[in-house]
N, C-alpha and C positions, 0 to 999 in steps of 0.2 A: 740659815746654813745648818744650825743645830738640828732643826726639824728634819731637814733633808738627809742629814747624816743618820739620824735615828730611823728614818724611813728606809734608807738603803740597807742598814744593818738588819732591820726587821724583815725586809723582803729576802735578804740573803739567808737568814735563818729559816724562813718559811720554805724557801727552795730546798735547802739542805734536808730539813725534816721530811718534806714531801718526797724527795728522791729516796731517802732512806726507807721510809715506810712503804713506798711503792716497790722498792727492790725486795723488801721482805715478803711481799705478797707472792713473788715468784720463787725466792730462795727459801722462805720459811718452811714450806711443806717438804722440801728436799732435806733441809737440816733435820726436821722432826723425824722423818722416815729413817735417815741414816743413824741418828742417835738411838732410836728405838731398836734398830738392828745391831747396835753396839759397834758400828763401823766408824770408829772414832778417827782413824787416820784419813779415811775418805771424807769424813765430815770436815776435817781441817783443810783438805784440798778444796772442798766446795767453799769454805769460808774465805780462803785465799782468792779464789776466783771471784767471789762476791765482792771482796774488797777492791780487786783490780778493776772491776766494772763500775762499782758504785761510787767510789771516792772521786774519780774524774768527773762523773756526772753530777756530783755534789759541788764541783768546782774546787776540789782539793787534789793537789798533785804531789804525791809522795816522792821524796828524794832521799835515798839512803846514802849517807856519807860514810865512807870507810867500812863498807860491808865485809871487806877481807879480814876484819878484826874478829869475826865470829870464829871461835875454835870448833873443834869436833865435839859433838854432844857426848854426854850431857853437861849442861851448865845452867846457872841461875841468871835470868835476865832481870835487871833492875832499872826500870825507866822512871823518870819523874811523871807526875800525874797532874796535868793542867786542864784537861778537857774530857768530855765524854767521847771525843773522837779518838782518844789514845788507844782504846782496845781495838777499834777498827783498823787503825794504821799499823798495829802490830802484825796483822795478817800480811801486810805488804812489806814488812821490814825483816822478819826473821826467816831465814832460808830453810831451817830444819823443822822437824816435827816438835811441837811444844804444847804445853797445857798452861792454863791460868790457875793461880791460887788466889782466891778472893774471899772477902768477908761474907759471913753467913747471911747477912741481910740481903745479898743478891738473889737469894731464892724467892724473895718477895717481888722481884722485878719480873713481870710477865715475859718480856721479850728475851730475857737471858736465863730464865729459871731452868729450862730443860738442859742447858749446857752444863749446869752444876749438879742438879739432883740426879742426873743420869750416871754420874761417876766419871764423865769425860774430863771434867775439871775438878778442882779441890776447893771445898768450902772450909773456912776457918771460923769457928765460934770463939772469938777472943775473950768472951766472958765466961768460958768454961775451960777448966784445965783438962778435962777429959776430951772435950771437943778439939782443943789445940793439939793434944797428944795424938788423937785419931788422925788429924790432918797431917801431922808430921810423919806418921807411919805410912799414910797414903803417898806422901811425897817421896819418901825413901823408896817405896816400891816402884814408883814412876822413874826415879833416877836409875834404879837397877835395871829398868827396861830400856835405858838409854834415852829417856825422854827429858827434854829441857823444860824448865818451869819459869813462867813470867810472874814476878811478884812486884807489885807497886809498893815500895817500902814506906811511902807516906800513908798508905792504907786508905786514903780518901783524896778528894780534890780540895786543896786548901783555899781559903778565902784570899790568900796573899799572892796568888800566882802573878808573875812567874817565880816569885820567891817561894822556896820549898818549905814544907813543914818538916819537923824532926822525923827521922826515920825510925820505924819499928825494927827490932833486932832479928825477927824471924828468918829473913833471907840470909843473913850473915851467919847465924847459928847453924842453919841447915848446910850452907856451903862449907863451913869449917868441919862439921861432923862428917859430911860425905866427901870432903877433900876434892871438891869440884870447883871450877873457876866461876867467877862472877863477871858478867858482861854489863857494864853500866851503859845506859842509853839516855841521851839528852833529846827529848822531843821538843823541838825548838819553837814551833809556830802554832801548835794547836790551841793554845790558850787565847791566841788572837783570832783564830779562825772561828771558834765556837766557845764563847765564854759561858760559864754557868751563872745562874742568878735570874733576876727578873727578865722575862722574855723580851719585853719592849725596851728595856734599859741597857742590857748587856749586848755587846757587839757580836756580829757574825760577818765573816768576810771570806771571799774566795782567794785562792793563791797557793803557794807552796806549803807543804807539810814536811819539814826536814827532820830526819832522825839521824843523830850522830852516834855511830857505834864506836865506843871507846875501846882501847886494847883490853883484853880479858885480864882480870886480876887473879893470879894464881893463889890458891889457898893451901897447896900441898905443904905439909909441915906446920901449918898454923894450928893453934889451940884456942880454947876459950879465953886465954889470957890476951890474945890478939884481937878480940872482938871489937873493942872500942876503936882501935886504930883502923881496922878494916872498915868499920861503920863510917868513920870520918873520911877515909880515903875515897870511898864510893860517893859519899855526899859531895865532897869537894870536886870530884871528877865530873859529876853530872852538872853541878852548878857553874863550873868555869865558863862554858860557852855563853851563858847569860851575862856573866860579869864582863866578858869580852865585848858583847854587844853594847852594854852600857858605856864602856870605855870608848867605843867607836862613835857613839852618839854624843 
């Protein structure tokens, strides 16, 4: 039975990767052309279409719970990060125009390099004060253009999923400085759909990919003195659905 389970998980993963790479053969040149032309809003529309077509073919069915909780832009989106699928599911989750803020190491990933070095999204070099300051300035300009920003506050996929890693402060500092709301999102299933780690050991499975949109947290009137409380409030909000699942089981 154990061998059969591993075989099913492996075949599921192979199918997911096969569909993903095949879809990129069709959509990749479109993305590249639009990015080169600096048509970033059209690029995002194409990415959303890509997600709507590709995820079901991969065997993943996105369900957005409480979508009405999205406020008017701009806002900061803070999801947990449990799988490589999280970025793709964001295209099917967020209704407004948005950009990603990610670690500078992403420029070394061939498949997503162009999305960051083009200026469409924002790279953060956490090892450089100048790099961090530059990213903050870019983010402020984006917010002034009424663009929302997705920041995974864990900054990486932790080895403890679904338990979350401690959050970095960047998203909360930005939200307070700009006085814009934070939208916490719990991505509930992706860590089970495609786990990171050894290809033949970690599981892959088809099914729902639920994103819970929590009520926006207002930062109007908050200052840096409120940073710790805001940080904890967002962490607890995202974590609660996982605790509820554990209690049900």
